[in-house]
C-alpha positions in Angstrom: 0.1 0.0 0.3 1.3 3.2 -1.0 1.7 6.2 1.6 -0.4 9.3 1.2 1.4 12.4 -0.2 0.6 15.9 1.0 0.6 18.4 -1.5 1.0 22.5 -0.6 0.3 24.9 -3.1 0.1 28.8 -2.3 -3.5 29.9 -2.9 -3.3 33.6 -1.7 -2.0 35.9 0.8 -4.6 37.6 2.9 -4.3 41.2 4.7 -6.9 41.9 6.9 -8.5 45.2 8.6 -9.9 44.8 12.3 -11.6 46.9 14.7 -9.2 48.0 17.5 -12.0 47.9 20.1 -12.8 44.2 20.6 -15.8 42.5 22.5 -14.4 41.3 25.8 -17.2 38.3 26.4 -15.6 37.7 30.0 -14.6 34.5 31.8 -15.8 31.5 30.6 -15.1 27.9 31.7 -12.8 27.4 29.3 -10.9 30.5 29.3 -11.5 34.4 28.7 -13.4 35.2 25.3 -12.8 38.1 22.9 -14.5 38.9 19.7 -12.5 40.6 17.1 -14.2 42.5 14.2 -12.9 41.8 10.7 -13.8 45.0 9.1 -12.2 44.4 5.8 -9.3 43.7 3.8 -7.7 42.1 0.7 -6.4 38.9 -0.7 -4.3 37.9 -4.0 -2.6 35.0 -5.5 -1.9 34.1 -9.1 -5.2 32.7 -10.1 -7.7 34.6 -7.6 -7.9 38.0 -5.8 -10.7 40.1 -4.6 -11.6 41.9 -1.1 -12.6 40.6 2.3 -16.2 41.6 3.4 -16.9 43.8 6.3 -18.9 42.4 9.2 -20.3 39.6 9.9 -16.8 38.7 10.0 -14.6 38.2 13.1 -12.3 36.1 15.2 -14.0 34.5 18.2 -10.5 34.1 20.2 -10.2 32.0 23.5 -7.5 32.9 25.6 -7.1 29.8 27.7 -5.8 29.8 31.3 -2.4 27.9 30.1 -1.7 31.0 28.1 -2.7 29.3 24.7 -4.5 31.6 22.2 -7.1 29.6 20.4 -8.3 31.2 16.9 -11.8 30.6 15.3 -12.3 33.0 12.4 -15.0 33.4 9.8 -15.2 35.6 7.1 -16.6 36.2 3.6 -14.2 36.8 0.5 -15.5 38.7 -2.7 -13.4 37.7 -5.7 -13.0 40.5 -8.5 -15.2 38.4 -10.8 -18.2 38.8 -8.1 -17.8 35.1 -6.6 -18.4 34.8 -2.8 -16.5 32.4 -0.9 -17.1 31.7 3.0 -13.8 31.1 4.8 -13.0 29.9 8.1 -10.1 28.4 10.0 -9.0 27.6 13.6 -5.7 27.9 15.1 -3.7 28.4 18.1 -0.7 30.7 19.2 1.2 30.2 22.3 
């Protein structure tokens, strides 16, 4: 049986603008919840480019008690030729 092969290709680079006045939801059983609003931005790659639509878009961050920052980002992209793309990603920083 052959091993699966991971392939990577760069789709685009994204640049976001955010509202510096985030919403501090407060402490939860899992840590401190903050919501940062994405107010716009742009993305560009070899075959795709466009803008990041303003709200609703944001990062529902969770600052865990162990110092890890959990990211939960959701946004809508609009390509230069008018197509809409819903994009979400999760990650963590420490």
